[in-house]
Rosetta silent file (secondary structure, phi, psi, omega in degrees, C-alpha in Angstrom):
SEQUENCE: MGSAYWQGFRAGAPFVLVVAPFGLLFGVVATEAGLDIFQTMAMTVLVIAGASQFAAVQLLADGAPVFIAVLTGLAVNMRMAMYSAALTPHLGKAGLWKRALVSYFMVDQTYAVSVAKYEQQPKMGMAEKLAFYFGAVTPICPLWYGFTYVGVVAGAAIPPEYALDFAVPITFIALVAPSMRSLPHLAAAFVSVTVSLALAWMPYNSWLLIAAVMAMMTGAALEKRLGKQHE
SCORE:     score description
SCORE:     0.000 S_00000001
   1 L     0.000  -39.002  178.057   64.589   45.275  114.296 S_00000001
   2 H   -61.624  -38.401  178.122   65.493   43.647  110.992 S_00000001
   3 H   -62.568  -43.197  179.545   66.418   47.033  109.602 S_00000001
   4 H   -63.630  -39.161  179.152   68.729   47.706  112.557 S_00000001
   5 H   -60.132  -46.986 -177.267   70.358   44.297  112.064 S_00000001
   6 H   -72.718  -26.923  171.994   71.162   44.992  108.418 S_00000001
   7 H   -63.577  -43.726  177.254   72.399   48.467  109.278 S_00000001
   8 H   -64.173  -40.452  179.112   74.843   46.816  111.676 S_00000001
   9 H   -59.885  -45.358 -179.712   75.792   44.245  109.056 S_00000001
  10 H   -66.537  -33.567  178.766   76.603   46.995  106.542 S_00000001
  11 H   -69.095  -35.178 -178.902   78.592   48.898  109.180 S_00000001
  12 H   -84.996  -20.751 -173.878   80.706   45.850  109.982 S_00000001
  13 H   -57.607  -40.356 -178.891   81.122   44.595  106.409 S_00000001
  14 H   -59.111  -24.809 -178.587   84.050   46.870  105.399 S_00000001
  15 H   -72.877   -9.169  175.023   86.201   45.299  108.110 S_00000001
  16 H   -56.802  -33.358 -177.156   86.136   42.033  106.172 S_00000001
  17 H   -63.857  -23.668  178.225   89.001   43.489  104.137 S_00000001
  18 H  -110.109  -28.411  179.937   91.266   43.424  107.184 S_00000001
  19 H   -65.523  -40.139 -178.422   89.762   40.643  109.302 S_00000001
  20 H   -61.212  -55.121  178.380   90.356   38.026  106.592 S_00000001
  21 H   -67.309  -29.288  176.856   94.123   38.602  106.171 S_00000001
  22 H   -62.501  -45.678  178.041   94.449   39.196  109.928 S_00000001
  23 H   -64.294  -43.018  176.162   92.962   35.741  110.572 S_00000001
  24 H   -56.522  -46.156 -177.342   95.151   34.154  107.906 S_00000001
  25 H   -63.367  -41.363  179.307   98.217   35.706  109.457 S_00000001
  26 H   -64.568  -40.849  177.433   97.360   34.493  112.932 S_00000001
  27 H   -58.150  -41.424  178.975   96.842   30.954  111.660 S_00000001
  28 H   -66.416  -48.529 -177.036  100.281   31.066  110.047 S_00000001
  29 H   -62.867  -42.953 -179.313  102.004   32.604  113.085 S_00000001
  30 H   -63.843  -40.290  178.307  100.393   30.186  115.533 S_00000001
  31 H   -64.680  -43.555  179.287  101.419   27.212  113.421 S_00000001
  32 H   -65.653  -25.818  179.268  104.992   28.482  113.134 S_00000001
  33 L   -81.099   -5.919  176.438  105.038   28.959  116.907 S_00000001
  34 L   104.670    1.941  177.907  104.317   25.256  117.382 S_00000001
  35 L   -78.819  140.105  176.403  100.584   25.237  118.114 S_00000001
  36 L   -84.756  179.047 -173.840   98.609   22.459  116.464 S_00000001
  37 H   -64.647  -37.553  179.090   95.280   23.033  114.745 S_00000001
  38 H   -66.043  -45.810 -179.250   93.217   22.237  117.856 S_00000001
  39 H   -62.921  -41.774 -179.645   95.231   24.590  120.067 S_00000001
  40 H   -64.760  -46.881 -178.385   95.106   27.387  117.493 S_00000001
  41 H   -70.260  -35.189  176.900   91.377   27.145  116.914 S_00000001
  42 H   -63.229  -41.510  178.322   90.641   26.776  120.636 S_00000001
  43 H   -64.764  -42.406 -179.366   92.586   29.957  121.316 S_00000001
  44 H   -64.063  -43.440 -177.812   90.814   31.793  118.505 S_00000001
  45 H   -73.490  -39.226 -176.283   87.332   30.736  119.627 S_00000001
  46 H   -78.576  -39.950 -175.943   87.909   31.241  123.359 S_00000001
  47 H   -89.444  -43.118 -178.949   89.911   34.471  123.247 S_00000001
  48 L    40.461   54.525  178.280   88.569   36.030  120.008 S_00000001
  49 L  -150.288   95.713 -171.084   90.965   38.976  120.318 S_00000001
  50 H   -55.489  -46.953 -175.114   93.515   39.117  117.535 S_00000001
  51 H   -62.388  -45.305 -179.474   95.992   41.584  119.020 S_00000001
  52 H   -70.229  -32.796  176.688   96.327   39.768  122.349 S_00000001
  53 H   -64.174  -45.027  177.215   96.497   36.398  120.586 S_00000001
  54 H   -58.922  -47.330 -177.055   99.376   37.625  118.426 S_00000001
  55 H   -60.763  -46.656 -177.659  101.189   39.056  121.429 S_00000001
  56 H   -65.947  -45.656 -178.140  100.831   35.894  123.517 S_00000001
  57 H   -64.453  -42.318 -179.050  101.762   33.486  120.723 S_00000001
  58 H   -67.127  -35.456  176.519  104.816   35.470  119.656 S_00000001
  59 H   -67.114  -42.403  177.401  106.054   35.667  123.242 S_00000001
  60 H   -62.539  -39.172  178.214  105.618   31.917  123.693 S_00000001
  61 H   -65.054  -29.414  178.951  107.491   31.348  120.436 S_00000001
  62 L   -84.037    0.694  177.808  110.330   33.506  121.772 S_00000001
  63 L    86.991   16.315  179.391  110.566   31.337  124.879 S_00000001
  64 L   -70.387  150.518  175.324  108.946   33.767  127.306 S_00000001
  65 L   -59.392  150.527 -177.440  107.435   32.354  130.520 S_00000001
  66 H   -59.302  -40.164 -176.491  103.754   31.518  130.271 S_00000001
  67 H   -66.912  -29.582  176.207  102.762   34.073  132.916 S_00000001
  68 H   -68.373  -42.724  178.589  104.486   36.836  130.926 S_00000001
  69 H   -62.568  -41.905 -179.883  102.545   35.818  127.809 S_00000001
  70 H   -66.354  -44.475  179.456   99.285   35.767  129.781 S_00000001
  71 H   -62.470  -39.513  179.430   99.968   39.161  131.407 S_00000001
  72 H   -65.433  -44.220  177.196  100.808   40.679  128.044 S_00000001
  73 H   -59.627  -40.509  177.679   97.618   39.321  126.515 S_00000001
  74 H   -66.266  -39.326  179.486   95.630   40.758  129.414 S_00000001
  75 H   -63.630  -42.729  178.919   97.374   44.119  129.067 S_00000001
  76 H   -62.349  -35.237 -176.731   96.537   44.288  125.381 S_00000001
  77 L   -90.350    5.151  178.543   92.923   43.478  126.203 S_00000001
  78 L   -61.169  -23.976  178.537   92.588   45.998  129.024 S_00000001
  79 H   -63.173  -23.446  179.882   90.888   48.269  126.506 S_00000001
  80 H   -63.894  -30.045  176.897   87.930   45.880  126.607 S_00000001
  81 H   -64.412  -39.848  177.881   87.147   47.084  130.126 S_00000001
  82 H   -69.302  -37.851  176.234   86.837   50.626  128.774 S_00000001
  83 H   -59.754  -44.625 -178.785   84.709   49.357  125.888 S_00000001
  84 H   -61.156  -42.522  179.738   82.401   47.651  128.389 S_00000001
  85 H   -62.796  -37.486 -179.466   82.060   50.826  130.425 S_00000001
  86 H   -71.131  -30.575 -178.691   81.157   52.789  127.294 S_00000001
  87 H   -86.857  -18.222 -176.738   78.520   50.252  126.230 S_00000001
  88 H   -56.447  -43.456  178.338   76.943   49.823  129.669 S_00000001
  89 H   -61.395  -22.266 -176.798   74.648   52.894  129.378 S_00000001
  90 H   -96.342  -39.742 -172.681   73.311   51.449  126.118 S_00000001
  91 H  -120.390    2.813 -174.503   73.190   47.688  126.698 S_00000001
  92 L   -65.108  -20.658 -178.493   73.557   47.312  130.452 S_00000001
  93 L   -95.496    4.768  176.835   69.851   46.616  130.996 S_00000001
  94 L   -69.460  163.378  179.010   69.705   43.717  128.540 S_00000001
  95 L   -62.366  161.161 -174.646   69.117   40.210  129.845 S_00000001
  96 H   -57.638  -48.106 -175.939   71.998   38.254  131.344 S_00000001
  97 H   -69.182  -30.974  176.600   72.502   35.871  128.431 S_00000001
  98 H   -68.698  -41.443  177.261   72.313   38.742  125.937 S_00000001
  99 H   -65.400  -33.852  177.391   74.938   40.683  127.867 S_00000001
 100 H   -64.333  -42.055  178.027   77.075   37.543  127.945 S_00000001
 101 H   -67.195  -40.314  176.772   76.891   37.282  124.145 S_00000001
 102 H   -59.991  -43.951  179.883   77.643   40.994  123.758 S_00000001
 103 H   -62.662  -44.213 -178.388   80.681   40.549  126.002 S_00000001
 104 H   -63.973  -42.592 -175.815   81.930   37.528  124.087 S_00000001
 105 L   -89.775    9.875 -178.691   81.597   39.162  120.662 S_00000001
 106 L   -79.739  100.566  174.075   82.972   42.516  121.780 S_00000001
 107 L  -118.390  173.474 -174.871   85.948   43.148  119.538 S_00000001
 108 H   -54.379  -44.435 -174.307   87.381   46.459  118.387 S_00000001
 109 H   -68.526  -46.229 -178.218   85.289   46.607  115.227 S_00000001
 110 H   -66.116  -37.619  177.286   81.915   45.730  116.762 S_00000001
 111 H   -64.161  -48.288 -173.470   82.478   48.162  119.602 S_00000001
 112 H   -60.087  -48.281 -176.687   83.575   51.011  117.339 S_00000001
 113 H   -72.948  -32.557 -176.968   80.638   50.871  114.919 S_00000001
 114 H   -72.788  -47.512 -177.972   78.065   50.185  117.640 S_00000001
 115 H   -66.110  -33.178  176.761   79.002   52.964  120.042 S_00000001
 116 H   -64.787  -41.611  179.181   79.170   55.420  117.135 S_00000001
 117 H   -65.033  -44.584 -177.977   75.660   54.394  116.051 S_00000001
 118 H   -63.147  -37.149  179.503   74.252   54.645  119.571 S_00000001
 119 H   -72.204  -32.304  178.375   75.676   58.145  120.007 S_00000001
 120 H   -73.169  -33.716 -177.829   74.290   59.250  116.646 S_00000001
 121 L  -127.656   76.402 -175.209   70.817   57.853  117.422 S_00000001
 122 L   -65.606  -13.693 -178.253   70.301   58.045  121.201 S_00000001
 123 L   -89.799    4.310  177.180   66.596   57.212  120.886 S_00000001
 124 L   -60.579  139.129  176.359   67.222   53.661  119.665 S_00000001
 125 L   -79.129  168.370 -178.973   65.434   51.051  121.747 S_00000001
 126 H   -59.167  -44.015 -179.117   67.191   48.142  123.426 S_00000001
 127 H   -61.446  -41.474  179.303   66.013   45.641  120.803 S_00000001
 128 H   -66.478  -40.690  179.726   67.289   47.858  117.994 S_00000001
 129 H   -62.579  -43.370  178.526   70.632   48.384  119.718 S_00000001
 130 H   -66.068  -41.415  179.511   71.127   44.664  120.185 S_00000001
 131 H   -62.069  -42.637  178.781   70.074   43.939  116.609 S_00000001
 132 H   -62.834  -44.933 -178.445   72.550   46.500  115.292 S_00000001
 133 H   -58.947  -50.664 -177.700   75.327   45.084  117.478 S_00000001
 134 H   -73.189  -23.252  170.727   74.832   41.491  116.388 S_00000001
 135 H   -64.985  -40.337  177.699   74.440   42.643  112.801 S_00000001
 136 H   -67.114  -31.674  179.421   77.930   44.135  113.036 S_00000001
 137 H   -66.126  -37.586 -168.957   79.199   40.886  114.534 S_00000001
 138 L   -54.448  -47.177 -179.345   77.917   38.747  111.645 S_00000001
 139 L   -84.308   -2.768 -173.845   80.453   39.642  108.915 S_00000001
 140 L  -104.051  -60.932 -171.155   83.384   39.914  111.345 S_00000001
 141 H   -67.092  -45.308  177.113   83.610   37.124  113.908 S_00000001
 142 H   -58.897  -36.225  177.558   82.749   34.094  111.737 S_00000001
 143 H   -67.005  -34.485  177.370   85.374   35.236  109.223 S_00000001
 144 H   -61.019  -44.536  176.622   87.926   35.501  112.009 S_00000001
 145 H   -63.312  -50.239 -173.166   87.329   31.846  112.885 S_00000001
 146 H   -63.776  -45.031 -177.349   87.225   30.701  109.271 S_00000001
 147 H   -76.594  -23.113  170.451   90.307   32.476  108.011 S_00000001
 148 H   -63.384  -43.626  178.285   92.303   31.448  111.071 S_00000001
 149 H   -61.739  -44.143  178.170   91.537   27.858  110.105 S_00000001
 150 H   -60.562  -40.135  179.192   92.561   28.547  106.500 S_00000001
 151 H   -63.225  -37.930  177.957   95.789   30.102  107.782 S_00000001
 152 H   -66.341  -45.443 -173.526   96.558   26.991  109.829 S_00000001
 153 H   -76.705  -42.341 -172.095   95.831   24.586  106.991 S_00000001
 154 H  -117.259    9.261 -174.654   97.201   26.473  104.011 S_00000001
 155 H   -57.968  -37.620 -177.489   99.440   29.103  105.598 S_00000001
 156 H   -65.054  -21.584 -178.528  102.659   27.547  104.408 S_00000001
 157 H   -87.431   -6.240 -179.520  101.517   27.915  100.802 S_00000001
 158 L   -81.262  119.149 -178.259  100.991   31.702  101.091 S_00000001
 159 L   -60.578  137.552 -178.395  103.973   33.478   99.501 S_00000001
 160 H   -62.334  -23.935 -178.807  105.788   35.774  101.967 S_00000001
 161 H   -68.821  -11.808  177.095  105.742   38.642   99.458 S_00000001
 162 H   -73.295  -17.959  172.702  101.999   39.025  100.053 S_00000001
 163 L    48.025   62.604 -177.750  102.883   40.541  103.446 S_00000001
 164 H   -64.494  -16.085 -177.816   99.640   39.734  105.239 S_00000001
 165 H   -68.828   -4.207  175.532  100.870   41.563  108.320 S_00000001
 166 H   -62.633  -23.790 -176.358   99.698   44.818  106.755 S_00000001
 167 H   -66.400  -29.665 -176.158   96.276   44.015  108.197 S_00000001
 168 H   -65.083  -59.514 -179.912   97.400   44.562  111.785 S_00000001
 169 H   -65.325  -35.312 -179.118   98.382   48.257  111.650 S_00000001
 170 H   -63.374  -41.760  179.539   95.665   49.121  109.123 S_00000001
 171 H   -58.777  -48.402 -175.701   92.961   47.671  111.372 S_00000001
 172 H   -74.282  -31.266  174.194   94.032   49.656  114.404 S_00000001
 173 H   -63.469  -44.459 -179.242   94.613   52.865  112.472 S_00000001
 174 H   -63.892  -32.256 -178.299   91.105   52.606  111.035 S_00000001
 175 H   -84.211  -41.050 -172.650   89.625   52.040  114.488 S_00000001
 176 H   -82.016  -41.581 -173.664   91.670   54.425  116.592 S_00000001
 177 H   -53.889  -46.691 -179.148   92.083   57.440  114.307 S_00000001
 178 H   -64.590  -21.408 -177.739   88.382   58.463  114.229 S_00000001
 179 H   -87.696   -5.163  179.847   88.217   58.347  118.043 S_00000001
 180 L   -79.512   67.155 -173.306   91.075   60.812  118.538 S_00000001
 181 L  -113.531    0.619 -178.798   88.635   63.649  119.091 S_00000001
 182 L  -137.658  161.936 -179.394   89.527   64.882  122.573 S_00000001
 183 H   -62.506  -42.160  177.044   92.586   65.992  124.489 S_00000001
 184 H   -59.547  -39.336  178.312   92.544   62.970  126.880 S_00000001
 185 H   -63.110  -45.832 -179.138   92.492   60.603  123.880 S_00000001
 186 H   -65.218  -40.120  179.873   95.382   62.397  122.225 S_00000001
 187 H   -65.231  -42.103  178.799   97.359   62.530  125.463 S_00000001
 188 H   -63.467  -41.625  178.786   96.863   58.802  126.093 S_00000001
 189 H   -64.698  -42.342 -179.977   97.978   57.993  122.548 S_00000001
 190 H   -62.776  -45.766  179.574  101.051   60.232  122.863 S_00000001
 191 H   -63.621  -41.167 -179.939  102.090   58.684  126.186 S_00000001
 192 H   -60.029  -47.713 -179.551  101.540   55.184  124.827 S_00000001
 193 H   -66.230  -44.861 -176.898  103.749   55.771  121.789 S_00000001
 194 H   -63.211  -47.603 -179.409  106.438   57.645  123.730 S_00000001
 195 H   -66.495  -39.554  179.030  106.723   55.075  126.521 S_00000001
 196 H   -59.878  -45.455 -179.853  106.656   52.176  124.050 S_00000001
 197 H   -68.036  -38.809 -177.882  109.553   53.625  122.072 S_00000001
 198 H   -69.178  -31.340 -175.487  111.519   54.549  125.183 S_00000001
 199 L  -109.029   17.140 -177.031  111.180   51.094  126.746 S_00000001
 200 L   -61.748  -17.413 -179.601  111.374   48.973  123.597 S_00000001
 201 L   -75.066  -14.247 -175.362  114.633   47.476  124.907 S_00000001
 202 L   -69.307  145.103 -176.386  112.816   45.623  127.714 S_00000001
 203 H   -74.080  157.684  173.052  112.545   41.827  127.314 S_00000001
 204 H    57.878   29.697  179.808  109.400   39.846  126.504 S_00000001
 205 H    56.482   26.146 -179.443  107.496   42.936  125.335 S_00000001
 206 L   -66.265  -18.136  174.877  107.105   43.933  128.991 S_00000001
 207 H   -59.936  -27.184 -178.655  107.220   47.544  127.832 S_00000001
 208 H   -64.456  -39.241  179.332  103.703   46.982  126.561 S_00000001
 209 H   -62.197  -45.561 -177.804  102.367   46.492  130.085 S_00000001
 210 H   -67.565  -44.043 -179.033  103.935   49.719  131.313 S_00000001
 211 H   -62.574  -41.383 -179.102  102.884   51.749  128.273 S_00000001
 212 H   -63.326  -46.268 -178.799   99.279   50.559  128.508 S_00000001
 213 H   -65.089  -44.949 -178.461   98.951   51.406  132.201 S_00000001
 214 H   -65.828  -36.723  179.254  100.628   54.816  131.861 S_00000001
 215 H   -65.603  -44.640  179.967   98.501   55.737  128.842 S_00000001
 216 H   -66.408  -38.720  178.102   95.247   54.875  130.637 S_00000001
 217 H   -63.655  -40.917  179.623   96.339   56.747  133.761 S_00000001
 218 H   -64.059  -49.378 -179.628   97.181   59.803  131.678 S_00000001
 219 H   -61.086  -43.494 -178.793   93.895   59.797  129.796 S_00000001
 220 H   -66.317  -42.516 -178.907   91.836   59.240  132.956 S_00000001
 221 H   -64.752  -42.387 -178.896   93.675   61.931  134.937 S_00000001
 222 H   -68.746  -38.843  178.746   93.351   64.502  132.166 S_00000001
 223 H   -65.428  -38.195  178.054   89.671   63.723  131.621 S_00000001
 224 H   -65.154  -42.508  179.433   89.033   64.085  135.348 S_00000001
 225 H   -64.819  -44.081  179.121   90.827   67.431  135.450 S_00000001
 226 H   -64.850  -34.840  178.175   88.954   68.756  132.456 S_00000001
 227 H   -64.746  -38.753  178.120   85.686   67.599  133.988 S_00000001
 228 H   -67.031  -35.165  179.598   86.370   69.565  137.163 S_00000001
 229 H   -66.246  -28.793 -177.766   87.165   72.678  135.133 S_00000001
 230 L   -88.567   -5.948 -179.429   83.768   72.445  133.432 S_00000001
 231 L   -74.624    0.000    0.000   81.840   72.079  136.677 S_00000001
């Protein structure tokens, strides 16, 4: 089990390079949006989902209604439902409190490295799978908390030319690109990009809600059709 834990730790460690500046950036953005240190850290600890936190905070800063900010955050995090479905065959039989911890710490990075490991080694036992998962969590989530705090406290002193926002696209490119291995995935990505660009004029980033739903519908429909063809 210890070996599986350290395998997970090593798998998650490279993401430190993007999680740290991502956390710094969120701390800065949240502070500029008017959140105090308690509000920023409470959001980071309770939500622990950088993309949806950015979306919600930026909408609130732009004067959007609270329900629009909440809906946008939920739309961004709808992918977590798909992550949960993918992990259920591997971790669904774990104890309740263990599944609760897995759910809480399920971020893009921990999901990506864990599901890849489970598919590569399908004979892993439950204890090994959990150890690997929480090993991947260890270098990622605590840094997200810590660097968010640093961003809140010292964000104003970070020169703008450092352009910390590079961490956002790099993180998602690194996570999404390797998974683009099937036609449904590619179709969902294409629809998402196309709809986002076509509806970018809509207020309060509401285009994001539509693009997310249409992309998931496209991917699911195409996967269902391909599955019937193979029957």
